[in-house]
C-alpha positions in Angstrom: -43.9 -7.0 -32.0 -43.4 -6.9 -28.3 -45.3 -3.7 -27.8 -48.2 -3.1 -25.5 -51.8 -2.3 -26.4 -52.6 1.2 -25.2 -48.9 1.9 -24.5 -47.2 5.2 -24.4 -48.8 7.5 -26.9 -47.7 10.9 -28.0 -48.4 13.6 -25.4 -50.9 16.2 -26.3 -49.3 19.5 -27.5 -48.4 22.3 -25.2 -49.8 25.7 -26.2 -48.6 29.2 -25.5 -51.0 31.7 -23.8 -51.6 33.4 -27.2 -52.8 30.1 -28.7 -55.7 29.4 -26.3 -59.2 30.8 -26.0 -59.2 31.0 -22.2 -56.2 31.1 -19.9 -56.1 29.1 -16.7 -57.2 30.8 -13.5 -55.7 30.1 -10.1 -58.2 28.2 -7.9 -56.0 27.4 -4.9 -52.5 28.1 -3.9 -50.3 30.4 -1.9 -46.6 30.6 -1.5 -45.0 29.4 1.8 -42.6 32.2 3.0 -39.4 30.6 4.1 -38.7 31.4 7.7 -35.0 32.3 7.0 -36.0 34.7 4.1 -38.6 36.3 6.4 -36.1 36.8 9.2 -33.6 38.2 6.7 -36.2 40.6 5.2 -35.9 39.1 1.7 -38.8 40.1 -0.5 -39.5 40.0 -4.2 -41.3 38.3 -7.1 -40.0 35.0 -8.4 -41.2 34.2 -12.0 -41.9 30.5 -12.5 -42.6 28.9 -15.8 -45.0 25.9 -15.5 -47.0 23.6 -17.8 -50.7 23.4 -16.6 -52.3 20.2 -17.6 -55.8 19.6 -19.0 -56.9 18.8 -15.4 -55.7 22.1 -14.0 -52.7 20.7 -12.1 -49.1 21.8 -12.6 -47.4 19.0 -14.5 -44.6 17.3 -12.4 -41.1 18.4 -13.4 -42.3 21.4 -15.3 -41.7 24.3 -12.9 -38.6 26.3 -13.9 -37.3 29.6 -12.6 -37.5 32.4 -15.2 -36.6 35.3 -12.8 -34.7 34.5 -9.6 -34.8 36.0 -6.1 -32.0 34.3 -4.1 -33.5 32.8 -0.9 -37.0 32.5 -2.4 -36.6 30.4 -5.5 -36.9 26.9 -3.9 -40.0 28.0 -1.9 -41.6 29.3 -5.1 -40.9 26.1 -7.0 -42.3 23.9 -4.2 -45.4 26.1 -3.7 -46.3 26.3 -7.4 -46.0 22.6 -7.9 -49.1 22.1 -5.7 -51.3 24.9 -6.9 -54.6 24.2 -8.8 -55.9 26.0 -11.8 -58.9 25.9 -14.0 -57.7 24.4 -17.2 -56.9 26.5 -20.3 -59.4 26.1 -23.1 -58.5 25.7 -26.7 -60.5 27.3 -29.5 -62.8 24.3 -29.7 -63.6 24.8 -26.0 -61.8 21.7 -24.8 -59.1 21.7 -22.1 -55.5 22.0 -23.3 -52.0 21.9 -21.9 -50.5 25.4 -21.7 -47.1 26.8 -20.7 -47.4 30.0 -18.6 -45.2 32.1 -16.4 -46.5 32.7 -12.9 -45.4 35.6 -10.7 -44.9 34.3 -7.1 -44.9 37.3 -4.8 -43.2 37.3 -1.4 -43.9 40.4 0.6 -43.5 41.2 4.3 -46.6 42.7 5.9 
């Protein structure tokens, strides 16, 4: 009573990389090096955990720092949020949501 037809259903499960047949592949995305970090010579690899949806996009609110590099964390989170991937595929060949950790490398050239 009082509910909506087609209302909020249960979200599809999130799989780990070991539970999928094919992992997502980065299609587009590159970190934006913060000017201040570049000027200060800060380099490193920030590890960011994300949930990649069935459409290959990073699900909003999912990026979390797993390994920090002070001065680069915020740039890594902002960059990864807009990256596009091929979706992960489950054992039945259908796209699935998957939680992965992405290394975001910042190096001066």
